[in-house]
DRENDO-1510 file (C-alpha; in Angstrom, 1 decimal, always signed):
<recs>
REC; n; res; u; v; w
REC; 1; UNK; +0.0; +0.0; +0.0 .
REC; 2; UNK; +1.3; +3.5; -0.8 .
REC; 3; UNK; +0.9; +6.6; +1.3 .
REC; 4; UNK; -1.4; +8.0; -1.3 .
REC; 5; UNK; -3.7; +4.9; -1.2 .
REC; 6; UNK; -3.7; +5.0; +2.6 .
REC; 7; UNK; -4.6; +8.7; +2.7 .
REC; 8; UNK; -7.7; +8.0; +0.5 .
REC; 9; UNK; -9.2; +5.4; +2.9 .
REC; 10; UNK; -12.0; +6.2; +5.3 .
REC; 11; UNK; -11.2; +6.5; +9.0 .
REC; 12; UNK; -12.5; +3.0; +9.7 .
REC; 13; UNK; -10.5; +1.5; +6.8 .
REC; 14; UNK; -7.3; +3.3; +8.0 .
REC; 15; UNK; -7.9; +1.9; +11.6 .
REC; 16; UNK; -8.3; -1.6; +10.2 .
REC; 17; UNK; -5.1; -1.4; +8.2 .
REC; 18; UNK; -3.2; -0.1; +11.1 .
REC; 19; UNK; -4.4; -2.9; +13.4 .
REC; 20; UNK; -3.6; -5.6; +10.8 .
REC; 21; UNK; -0.6; -4.5; +8.9 .
REC; 22; UNK; +1.4; -1.7; +10.7 .
REC; 23; UNK; +4.0; -1.7; +13.4 .
REC; 24; UNK; +3.6; +0.3; +16.5 .
REC; 25; UNK; +6.7; +2.5; +17.2 .
REC; 26; UNK; +6.0; +5.1; +19.9 .
REC; 27; UNK; +3.5; +7.2; +21.9 .
REC; 28; UNK; +3.7; +10.9; +22.9 .
REC; 29; UNK; +1.3; +12.9; +25.0 .
REC; 30; UNK; +0.5; +16.6; +24.7 .
REC; 31; UNK; -2.4; +18.8; +25.8 .
REC; 32; UNK; -5.4; +16.4; +26.0 .
REC; 33; UNK; -4.1; +14.0; +23.3 .
REC; 34; UNK; -2.2; +10.7; +23.1 .
REC; 35; UNK; -0.5; +10.4; +19.7 .
REC; 36; UNK; +0.7; +7.0; +18.5 .
REC; 37; UNK; +3.3; +6.5; +15.7 .
REC; 38; UNK; +3.1; +3.5; +13.4 .
REC; 39; UNK; +5.1; +2.4; +10.3 .
REC; 40; UNK; +3.5; +0.9; +7.3 .
REC; 41; UNK; +5.4; +0.0; +4.1 .
REC; 42; UNK; +7.7; +3.0; +3.6 .
REC; 43; UNK; +5.8; +5.7; +5.5 .
REC; 44; UNK; +4.7; +6.7; +9.0 .
REC; 45; UNK; +1.2; +7.2; +10.4 .
REC; 46; UNK; +0.1; +9.3; +13.3 .
REC; 47; UNK; -3.0; +8.3; +15.2 .
REC; 48; UNK; -4.3; +11.1; +17.5 .
REC; 49; UNK; -6.5; +10.0; +20.4 .
REC; 50; UNK; -8.4; +12.0; +23.1 .
REC; 51; UNK; -6.5; +11.1; +26.3 .
REC; 52; UNK; -9.6; +10.8; +28.5 .
REC; 53; UNK; -11.9; +8.9; +26.1 .
REC; 54; UNK; -9.5; +7.3; +23.7 .
REC; 55; UNK; -11.7; +8.4; +20.8 .
REC; 56; UNK; -9.8; +8.8; +17.5 .
REC; 57; UNK; -9.4; +12.4; +16.6 .
REC; 58; UNK; -7.4; +11.8; +13.4 .
REC; 59; UNK; -5.3; +9.3; +11.4 .
REC; 60; UNK; -2.8; +10.8; +9.0 .
REC; 61; UNK; +0.4; +10.0; +7.1 .
REC; 62; UNK; +3.2; +12.1; +8.4 .
REC; 63; UNK; +6.7; +13.1; +7.3 .
REC; 64; UNK; +9.7; +15.3; +8.3 .
REC; 65; UNK; +9.2; +17.4; +11.4 .
REC; 66; UNK; +6.1; +15.5; +12.4 .
REC; 67; UNK; +8.1; +12.3; +12.6 .
REC; 68; UNK; +11.0; +14.0; +14.4 .
REC; 69; UNK; +8.8; +14.7; +17.4 .
REC; 70; UNK; +8.6; +11.0; +18.1 .
REC; 71; UNK; +12.3; +10.1; +17.5 .
REC; 72; UNK; +13.5; +10.5; +21.1 .
REC; 73; UNK; +10.7; +8.1; +22.2 .
REC; 74; UNK; +11.4; +5.3; +19.8 .
REC; 75; UNK; +13.3; +2.3; +21.2 .
REC; 76; UNK; +15.2; +0.4; +18.6 .
REC; 77; UNK; +16.1; -3.3; +19.2 .
REC; 78; UNK; +19.8; -4.1; +19.8 .
</recs>
């Protein structure tokens, strides 16, 4: 799947693909949100959740600076 194909999916379809095919990398928290980072194929996905309710606020493909905010939280296997 390409990032373009993923971006065209509905929110429910994106969630299904993330659960079945992606790799969880990291979570950060800011304001009232919990933001999870996943990798799929050759791109990264941000899943933004409301901290209190865990409702999905958004799912989007991210690059560059958006990925960098997660870097210090990612643990790489040795």
